[in-house]
C-alpha positions in Angstrom: -75.9 -2.6 -115.1 -73.4 -2.2 -112.1 -70.1 -1.1 -112.7 -67.1 -2.2 -111.2 -64.9 0.5 -109.4 -61.9 1.6 -110.9 -58.7 -0.3 -109.8 -56.0 1.9 -108.1 -52.6 0.7 -108.5 -49.9 2.1 -106.2 -46.6 2.0 -107.4 -44.2 -0.4 -105.5 -40.6 1.0 -104.6 -37.9 -0.8 -106.1 -35.6 -2.5 -103.8 -32.4 -1.4 -102.7 -29.5 -2.8 -104.2 -28.0 -3.4 -100.7 -31.1 -4.9 -99.2 -29.7 -8.3 -99.2 -26.9 -7.1 -97.0 -28.8 -5.5 -93.9 -26.0 -7.1 -91.4 -23.2 -5.2 -93.1 -25.3 -1.9 -93.1 -26.3 -2.3 -89.5 -22.7 -2.6 -88.8 -21.7 0.6 -90.7 -24.6 2.6 -89.2 -24.0 1.7 -85.6 -20.3 1.3 -85.4 -20.1 2.3 -81.7 -21.6 0.0 -79.0 -24.7 1.6 -76.8 -23.1 1.0 -73.7 -19.7 2.8 -74.8 -21.9 5.4 -76.2 -23.9 5.8 -72.8 -20.6 5.8 -71.2 -19.0 8.6 -73.2 -22.0 10.6 -72.8 -21.9 10.3 -69.1 -18.3 11.2 -68.9 -18.9 14.3 -71.1 -22.0 15.4 -68.6 -19.8 15.0 -66.0 -17.4 17.4 -67.1 -14.4 14.8 -67.3 -14.4 14.0 -63.9 -12.4 11.0 -62.5 -14.6 7.9 -61.5 -15.3 7.4 -57.5 -13.1 4.6 -57.0 -9.8 6.0 -58.5 -11.0 9.1 -56.4 -10.8 7.2 -53.3 -7.7 5.4 -54.2 -6.1 9.0 -54.5 -7.3 10.0 -51.4 -6.4 6.8 -49.5 -2.6 7.3 -50.9 -2.6 11.2 -50.1 -3.8 10.1 -46.1 -1.2 7.7 -46.2 1.7 10.2 -47.3 0.2 12.5 -44.7 0.7 10.0 -41.9 3.9 8.8 -42.8 5.2 12.7 -42.7 3.7 12.9 -39.2 5.2 9.8 -38.0 8.7 11.2 -39.6 8.6 14.5 -38.0 7.4 12.9 -34.6 10.2 10.3 -34.5 12.9 13.4 -35.4 11.5 15.4 -32.9 11.6 12.7 -30.2 15.4 11.8 -31.5 16.0 15.8 -30.6 14.3 15.7 -27.5 15.9 12.3 -25.9 19.1 13.7 -24.8 17.3 16.5 -22.8 15.0 13.7 -21.0 17.8 11.6 -20.4 19.8 14.5 -18.8 16.9 15.4 -16.8 16.3 11.9 -15.4 20.1 11.6 -14.6 19.8 14.7 -12.7 16.9 13.6 -10.7 18.4 10.3 -9.9 21.4 12.2 -8.8 19.3 14.4 -6.6 17.4 11.4 -5.0 20.9 9.8 -4.2 22.2 12.7 -2.6 19.1 13.1 -0.4 19.2 9.7 0.6 22.7 9.9 1.5 21.8 13.2 3.5 19.1 11.3 5.3 21.4 8.4 6.1 23.9 10.7 7.6 21.2 12.2 9.7 19.9 9.0 10.8 23.4 7.8 11.8 24.0 11.0 13.7 20.5 10.4 15.6 21.4 7.0 16.2 25.2 8.0 17.8 23.4 11.0 19.8 20.7 8.5 21.2 23.5 6.2 22.2 25.7 8.7 24.0 22.6 10.0 25.8 21.8 6.5 27.0 25.5 5.9 28.2 25.2 9.2 30.0 22.2 8.3 31.9 23.3 4.9 32.6 26.5 6.3 34.2 24.5 8.7 36.0 22.1 5.8 37.6 25.5 3.9 38.5 26.9 7.0 40.0 23.8 8.1 42.2 22.6 4.6 42.8 24.8 3.7 45.6 24.8 0.0 46.6 21.7 -0.4 44.5 22.7 0.6 41.3 22.3 -2.5 39.5 18.8 -2.8 41.1 17.8 0.9 39.9 19.3 0.3 36.3 17.4 -3.1 36.0 14.1 -1.5 37.1 14.6 1.6 34.7 15.5 -0.6 31.9 18.9 1.1 31.5 20.7 -2.2 30.9 20.1 -5.4 29.1 19.1 -8.2 31.4 18.8 -12.0 31.0 17.9 -15.0 33.5 15.0 -17.5 34.0 11.6 -16.4 33.3 8.5 -17.0 31.4 7.4 -16.5 27.7 3.6 -15.4 27.3 2.3 -15.4 23.6 -0.9 -13.6 22.9 -2.5 -13.8 19.5 -5.7 -12.6 17.9 -8.7 -15.1 17.2 -8.9 -16.9 14.0 -12.6 -15.7 13.6 -14.7 -13.4 15.0 -15.3 -14.1 18.7 -19.2 -15.0 20.0 -20.8 -14.3 23.1 -22.0 -11.2 24.9 -21.2 -9.4 28.0 -17.5 -10.5 30.0 -14.4 -8.2 30.6 -14.9 -6.3 27.3 -18.7 -5.1 27.6 -18.1 -1.5 26.9 -18.5 1.2 24.3 -14.8 1.3 23.3 -14.8 -2.3 22.7 -16.3 -4.6 20.1 -17.2 -8.3 20.8 -14.4 -9.5 18.2 -11.5 -11.6 18.7 -8.8 -9.0 18.3 -6.3 -8.1 21.1 -6.6 -4.8 22.1 -4.5 -2.2 24.1 -6.8 -2.7 27.3 -5.9 -6.4 27.1 -2.2 -6.2 27.0 -2.2 -3.4 29.6 -3.9 -5.9 32.1 -1.5 -8.9 30.8 1.5 -6.7 31.8 0.3 -5.1 34.9 -0.5 -8.8 36.2 3.1 -10.1 35.5 4.4 -7.0 37.4 2.2 -7.9 40.3 3.1 -11.6 40.0 6.5 -10.2 40.6 8.4 -9.8 37.2 11.8 -8.0 37.4 11.8 -6.9 33.9 9.3 -7.2 30.8 9.5 -6.7 27.1 6.7 -7.0 24.4 8.2 -8.0 20.7 11.6 -7.2 22.0 10.1 -3.5 23.2 11.7 -3.0 26.8 9.2 -1.8 29.2 9.8 0.6 32.1 7.9 2.0 34.8 7.1 5.3 32.2 6.2 2.9 29.2 2.8 3.5 27.9 0.4 1.0 26.0 -2.1 2.6 23.8 -3.9 2.2 20.7 -4.1 3.7 17.5 -6.8 2.3 15.3 -6.6 -1.3 15.6 -2.8 -1.1 16.0 -1.3 -1.5 19.7 1.6 1.3 20.6 4.0 0.6 23.2 6.1 3.5 23.7 4.5 5.2 20.5 6.2 1.9 18.5 3.3 -0.3 16.8 3.5 -3.7 17.3 2.0 -6.8 15.2 0.3 -9.9 16.4 1.5 -12.3 17.7 2.5 -10.6 20.8 5.3 -12.3 22.7 5.6 -11.3 26.1 8.7 -12.1 28.0 9.1 -11.7 31.8 12.4 -12.3 33.9 11.9 -13.6 37.4 10.9 -17.1 39.0 9.4 -18.4 36.0 7.1 -21.1 37.8 6.0 -18.7 40.8 5.5 -16.0 37.8 3.3 -18.3 35.9 1.2 -20.0 39.0 0.6 -16.3 40.6 -0.2 -14.8 37.1 -2.7 -17.5 36.2 -4.2 -17.5 39.8 -4.7 -13.8 39.7 -7.4 -11.7 38.4 -5.8 -10.7 35.2 -4.6 -14.2 34.3 -8.4 -15.1 34.9 -9.0 -12.1 32.6 -6.9 -13.6 30.0 -8.7 -16.9 30.4 -12.1 -15.2 29.8 -11.0 -13.8 26.7 -9.7 -17.1 25.5 -13.0 -18.8 26.5 -15.4 -16.0 25.1 -13.6 -14.3 22.1 -11.3 -17.0 20.9 -8.2 -15.2 21.5 -5.4 -17.6 21.5 -2.7 -17.6 24.3 0.0 -19.8 25.6 2.4 -19.4 28.5 5.6 -21.5 29.1 8.3 -21.3 31.8 11.9 -20.8 30.3 15.3 -21.2 31.9 16.7 -18.1 30.2 15.0 -15.3 28.6 17.1 -12.0 27.3 15.7 -8.8 27.2 17.2 -5.7 25.7 17.9 -2.2 27.5 15.2 0.4 26.8 15.7 2.6 23.6 15.3 5.8 25.7 15.2 6.8 29.2 13.9 9.8 30.9 16.1 10.3 34.2 14.2 12.2 36.9 15.4 12.9 40.2 13.9 13.8 43.6 15.4 15.8 46.4 14.6 14.6 50.1 12.8 17.3 52.4 15.1 18.6 55.5 14.5 16.9 58.7 13.4 20.2 60.2 10.9 21.2 57.5 7.9 19.8 59.3 5.3 17.3 58.0 3.7 19.4 55.2 3.5 18.8 51.6 6.8 17.1 50.4 8.7 19.1 47.8 9.9 16.3 45.9 10.1 15.7 41.8 9.3 12.3 40.2 11.7 10.3 41.6 11.1 7.2 39.6 12.2 6.4 36.0 
């Protein structure tokens, strides 16, 4: 006959009196929120340091204060040094004005001496020129002159000239439409040969000793630079001058420059042209050799101006 196992009874704990008040119990046991607790623990671990954003703001404020301090010190220093700079500037201006005034005085002195020398040279020409004093003064450029004549205007071409060969075919001249010193030399010599009594280029009076040279692309007349267009005034019989020049070799040379290189030129007869006196003269004298000195080499100086 089988036996039934003994029944073991486990004692059931008695319920807590506050079992029905679990919500209140939870609030009392956990009065602080978990997030606040974590934040407090983190601050405790960091040793009570300030948050990063607060530190950044404090650093920015300190930088602004430092910048303001630097600007203030710079302004104060500029205010202190401003009178010194102003004084140095005034002294420099005074020195410039003084040197300018001195240069102006020297220039006036040079002009006065140049005029005095020119006047003495003209008197010497009149004294020793005899009955040809006026002619000598005219040919030497010692006096201003006016009378009938012609005006010849020469200018560079509008563009680069075309064509090879011709009067400019040499190593010293490029095939362009620029007027060269050599061109002006030929033009002036052609006018002298055609019978011109006096010539000026852009108001610069020419004499027997005048030089037309080049400095780079510039044309110099007696070391004074000229700029195009080049206006050549010649005193003489205008119609005859114009005809003889254009029919001569130098007039044909100018015509070739017009045709081949585009150089612009115009010639017109004038009822009256006015030429100034030469700015400076070089007076040279010659002593005639005695009658009994034979026919050897003449002991003469440069007898032309």
